[in-house]
N, C-alpha and C positions, 0 to 999 in steps of 0.2 A: 351543474356540478363543477366545483372548483377542481383545478388540476394540482398535482403535487408540485412541490418547489423545484424538483429536478426537471420536471416537464417545462415549467415556466423558464428556468434557466436555459434549457436546451433551445427553447423557442427564440430566445434573445441572442443566442450565440452567433457570432459573425461567421459567414460561410468559410472564410479562409482559416479561421481557428478550428472549425469543425473538420475541415479537410486535413489540417495538420495532425489533429488527434486521431482521426480515422485512419489515415495512411500510416502514421507512425506505429499505432497499436496493431494494425493488420499485418504489417511487415514483420513486426516483432514476433507475433504469434506464428506466422508461417515459417520463420527462420528457426524458432524453437522446435516446432514439430519435425522439420526436416533433420535437424542435428540430433535431437534426442533419439528418434526412432531409427535413424541410420546407424548410430553408434552402439545401440543396445538392442539385442534381440527381444528382450522382455522388459521394456522400460516401465511398464505398469507394476511389475513385481518390485522394482527398485523404489517406486513411489510409495507402495504399500509398506515396504521395509522402513523407509525414512519416516513415514507417518507413525509407525509403531514406536520407533525410537524417540521421536519428538513427543509422542503421547506419554511415553515413560517419563520423560523429563517433566511434562506438565503434572503428572500424577505424583511425582517425587521431588518437587522443588524444595520441600522441607528438609530433605537430606542432601540433595545435590547442590543447593546454594551454599550452605555452610562448608561443604567440601571444596567447592570452587573458591570461596573466600580464603579458606585455609591454604590452598595451593598457591593462590596469588600472593598471599603474605609471605609464604616460604620463598617466593621468587623476588621478594623485595618490594612488592606493590602495596601501597596503602589503600585499604578498602573503605568505602563510605556507603551509607545506606540512606535512601531518600524515599519517603512514603508518597510525597506529592511533587508536583512540578516546581512549586515554590521552594521546597527543601532541596531539590536537585540543583536548581539555579543558584541558591544560596551556598551550597557546598562548593560549586565551581568557583564562585566569586571569592569565597574564603581562601581557597587554595591559591588563587591568583594574588590576593592581597598579602598573603603570608610571604610571598616571594617578591612583592613590590611590582608585580607584572601589570602592565597597562596595554599591551598589545598581544593579541592572540590570533593565530591562524587556525582554521577549522576545516576538517574534512567532512564529507557528507555523512550525516547521521539523522535518521528520522526521529529518534527520541528527543533530540534537541529541538526539532521542529515542534514536537508536542509541547515542550515546556516553554517555547518562545525564548530560548536562551540568548540568541543574538540580540534581540531587542532589550532584554533584561541587562545584559552586560553593557551595551551602549549607554543605557540610562545611568549606569553606575560607573561611567568613566573609562570603560575598557573598549578599545577598538577590536572588533571581532570581524574578521574577514573570511568569507566563504571562499574556498579554493577549488572545489569541484566546479567545472566550467558552467554547467547548468545552474547550480546553486548560486554561483557568482552573478550570473545574468539576472536571476530572480531577485537577488539582493539589491543590485544597483537599480532595478526597476521598481523596488518597493512592492514586489509581487509575492506570490506563494507558489510552491511546487504544485504541479497538477498530475504527477505520476510518481510512484515510489522509486523507480529506477531512472526515469527520464524526466527530470524536473521541468524542462521547458518543451515538452512534447506539444504544448499548445501554441508555441511560437514558431515563426518561420525566420529564415536568415535575414530577410529584409527588416523585420522588426528588431532583430538583434543588432544589425548594423546601425540602425537608427539610434538604439540605446547607447552603443559604444560612442557614436559621434556626440550625442548629447552629454555624455559623462567625460568627455575629453580623452577618449582612448584612440582617437584617430579620425580622419575624415571618413565620410560614408564609404564603406566598401563591404559588399555582402558576400565576398568570396570566403568560404568556410575556413580555408587555411590561413587567410589574413586575419580573420576574427580570432582564431585559436592562437596565432603567433602574438597578437597584441595582448591577449589575456595573459599569456605566459610571461611576457616582458613586464607587465604590470604586477603580476603576482610574485615574480621572482624577488622583487624588492621586499614585498611583504613577508616572505619566508625568512629573509635575512634579518629583518627588523624585529620579528616577533619574539616575545619572551616565553610564550607557552603555545602548545598545540592541543587541540581537542579532536578526538575521533569518536566514532561509535565502535561497535564490534559486530561482525557477522556471527561469530561464535566465540564462546569461551569453553574450553574443555575442563570438566570438573576434576578429572584425575590429575592433570598436569598444571592447570591454571594458565594455559597458553591462550592468548588472545589472537584471534584471526581476523584480518581485514582483507577484503577483496575490492580492488578498484581497477579501472581501465586507463586512468590518466596519470597515475604515479604521484598525484598530489599529496596523498597521505604520507608518502616517503619524504617528500620535500618538507612537509609539516614537521616531521620528526627528526630530520637530519640536523637542522641548525638550532632548534629550540632546546632548552634545558629541562623543560617540564612537560610531561605528557599526561593529559587527562582523558579518560575514556568514559563517556556516558553510555550505560548499557541497560537495556530492559532486563528484568529479572528472569525472563523466559529464554534468553539468548544462550542457553547452555547446551552442550552435548555431554553425554556421560563419559565418553572415552575419546582419546585422541585418534584412535583407529577409526572412529565414525566419520572423521573429516573426509576420507577418501570418497565416501558415498555422497556426502552433502556438498562438497565443493564441485563435484561433477554435475549434480542435479541443479545446484544454484546457478552456475554459469550458463548451462544450456537453457534453463527455464527463464532466466532473466534477460539474457542478451544473445542467446543462440550461439554461444562460444563453447569450445571444449573446456577451457578454463579462462578465467579473467586474466588480463595482461599482467596484473600485479597481484600476487597472493602473499601476504605478509604474516609471519608467525612471530608473535612478540611475547617473550617470556618475562619481561620486566625491564627495569631501567638498565642503562649500559653497565657493563662489567668493567673491572680494572684494566682489562686488556683491550677494550674498545676505545678508539680515539675520539669518536663522535657519538652523539645520541643523547637523549634525555637523561639527566642525572637523577630524576625522580619520576615516578609513575604512580598515578592514582586511578582507581576504577570506582565510579559512582554507580552503584546498582539502583535502578529507578523502578519503583512500583507504579505510581500514578494511575491507579485504577485496575492494575493487572490482577491483584488478589480478588477484586470484585468479579472480574471475568472468570477467575479460577473457581470461585464459589458458585458460578452460574451454571445453567444447563448448556452453555455454549463454550465450555472451556477448551474445546478442540481448536478454537481460533488461535490459541496461544502457541500452536505448532508453527505458525506462519514464520517463514524465513525471509520475507520481504523481497520476493523475486519479481513481483509485478505481473506474472503470467496470467492471473485471473483478470487483471485490468485489460490486458491486450486482447483477450478473447471475448470480453463482455460486450454484447450489443448495446446495452444501455450506456456504459462508459464511453464507447466509441462515438455515440451521438451527443452525449452531454458534457464530456470532458471532466477532469478531476475537480475543478473548482465548484462544480454543481453540488458536490457532496458536503460542502461547508465544513470540512474537517481535514486534518493532516493526511488521513488515510482514505483515499477514494476507492471507487470500484467495489467489486463484491466483498473483498476482505474488509474494506472500510465500512461497508453497509452493516457488517457484523461487529467489527472491533470498535468503531467509533461510538455507537450507542452504549456499548458495555463500559468503555473507558470514561464515558461522560458521567457515570454515577447518578447523582440526583438530577442531573440535567438530561436524563434519558428522554423525557418527552420532547425536548428540542430536536432530537435526532431520530425519533421513533419512526419517522417516515422513510428513512433510508432503506430498511429491509424490504420495503415495498417497491423500491426502484430496481426491480428484477423481473425478468420473464420466467425465472425458474427453469431455464433450459438445461441447466446442469453442466454447461461447458466449463465453468469455473472449477468445479470439482474434478473434471476430467484432466485439466492441465496442471492442477496443483501438485508440486513436487513432493509435498508431504501429505497428500490425499485428505485434505480437510473437507468434510461434507458440508460445504458452504450452503447449498440449497436447503438442507435440513435446518441449519442454524438460522437462516433467514426466516423460515417458517416458525421456528420457536420464538424468535423475537417479534414476529407479527402477532403471535398468540399472546406474548407478554404485553404488548401494547393494547391488545383488546381487553385482556384481564384487568389492566390498570386504567382502562377507559380513557386512553389517550386519543384526543380528536384526530381524525385522519382526513385531510383534504384529498379528494380524488378517489376515495374508496367507493367501489361500486356496490350498491345494496345487494346483498346475496339472498335476502328473504324470498324474492320472487323465484330465484333459481331453486331454492330449497323446496318450494311448493311444487315446481315442475318435476324436480328430480325424485320426489317421493310419491308421485302420482303417475302410474304407467299410462293411463289413458290421456292425461294432459300432455305427458312427454311425447307420446306418439303423434298427437295432434300438432304440437309445436314443431316437431321435426318435419312433419309433412308440409307445414305452412312456412317453414323457415326460409325457403328459397325466395319468398316475396321480399325478404330483407335486401336482396341484391338489387332491387328496383326501388327501394324506399329511400328518398333523400334524407340526409341528416336533419334538415330543417323541419321535417314532419313532426307533429306534436308528440306522438308516443316515443320518439327517439330523442326529442329535444334535450332531456336531462343529461344524455350522453354526448351532446354535441361537442363540448369542450374536450372531453376525453378522446373522442373519435377524431377530433381535429388534429391530434398529435400522433395518430396511428393509422396505418392502412391495414385493414382486416382482409383475410382471404374470402373468396366467394363462399356462400353457404351451400352445402350439399346435403342437407338433412333429408332423411327418408330413403336415400339410395341403398344403404346397406340393408335396411329392413325389406325393401322391395326385392333386392337380390336374394336374401335369405328365404323369403317367402316363395319365390319362384323356384329356387333350388330344392326346397323342401317338397314342393308340389311334384317336381320331376322325379324326386327320389322315391 
C-alpha cells in the first residue's frame, strides 16, 4: 500500500527540522492556552461569538463588500478588484508603473504568497523586499514559509546565521540579537530607498473602511513612513461588519496567534495622509482579491472563510508537528490549509485532494480556533467530495472488510475476541503485509478487543 505524500515528506524530514517545528508549535499552543483562559472566564463563549460574526460576513459578502469599498473610497482610497492571482499581480504592477516606481518594500501578507507577487514583480523589473524578519530570511534563501504566523518555524538560528553569512550580511554569528540587528541595518536602507509599500490587512471594517494591521516588529510602520504609495492586497473575506467588533477580534487574534494580550503594533489606517500630516503615503490602494474564494463560498465548506490566519490550528495539530508546513505543498499548511488549499485550487482540486486525509480527526483544531471553524467536519466533507469525484488516493485503507465486520454481529464478536493476537503478529506477516508501509509510519496502541463484552457479560450475570 502506497503512503500519502505528507507521510513520504515527513519520513524524509531532517531530525533538526522536525525538532524545530515540533518545539515551536508546541510552545505556541501552550502559551495560547495559558493566556486565553487566564484572561477570560469563558473563552469558548468568545470563540462562538466571533465565529457567528465571521459567519455573518461570509453569508453577506454581497452587501458587506460594496459597503466596505464605498467607505474606503470616501476615505480617499482607490479600490481595485481582482478575480485571479494574475489579475491581482497585474493590478499592483499597474499602480507601480503609473508612479514610475521600481522599488517596493513589503510587509507580511499571505495573499501575496498565494499570488506569488514577489516573483512576479522581480520578473517585471521591480525590486520587492520582504521586511518581516521571517519572510526576509525565507526570501534570501529562496525558500517558502512553513507556518502562517511563523514563516521560519522550520529553521534554527544556525541555519539563519549561515544564510546571513552567505548573503553578505556579516560573519557567521548565531546570536539572535546579532541576527536581528543585522537585518534591521540592512532593511533600514531599503525603507528609505523604496518608492512604494505593500501590506495585507488583518481586518477591514465595512462601516468605516478602516484597515487594521497587527505586527510585532514594526516593519509595516517603517514601510509606510517613508514611501509615498501604499498598496494593500486583501482577501475578500477579511471584513468585519462594524468597527466595534475589533475589540473582540484583536483580543482573540493576538492570544491565539502568539500568546500575547495584544500584538506589539496595532495600526488603524483610514486612508492616505491628510493635509495636516507631515509624512505618510500620498495615495492608498486596496486590491480586493478573490482567487478562488467565491468557489469556496459556493461550496459546502464555506465556514473556512471565517479564518483570521492566527495559526493556532497548526500549533496544536499532531500531523503538522511531525510533517512541517512544506509537506502540504501549498501556501496554507496545517488543518486550515487542508481545507482551504483544495478549495482555492479550483480545477486543480485533485492535486491537493489528499490533504484532507492528513488528519487524525482528533478535533483539536476546532477546539483552539478563535472563530470556531468546524475543521474536522469540513475535512470529512472534502474527503467525501474526493470520493464522489473518484480522485485516486494513495494510502487509503480499504474499508470494505471493515464494513463487512461492522454489519455482522457474529463476525464482529469473533474479530474482537481474536484481536489481541494482533499484538504478537509482526508487520511482515502476509495478512498484514498490505498495511506494512502505512504501519511503518505509525505506532498503534495495543489491541484490547473483547474486554468490554466480557466485563458486561459478567456484570449482567451478577445483576
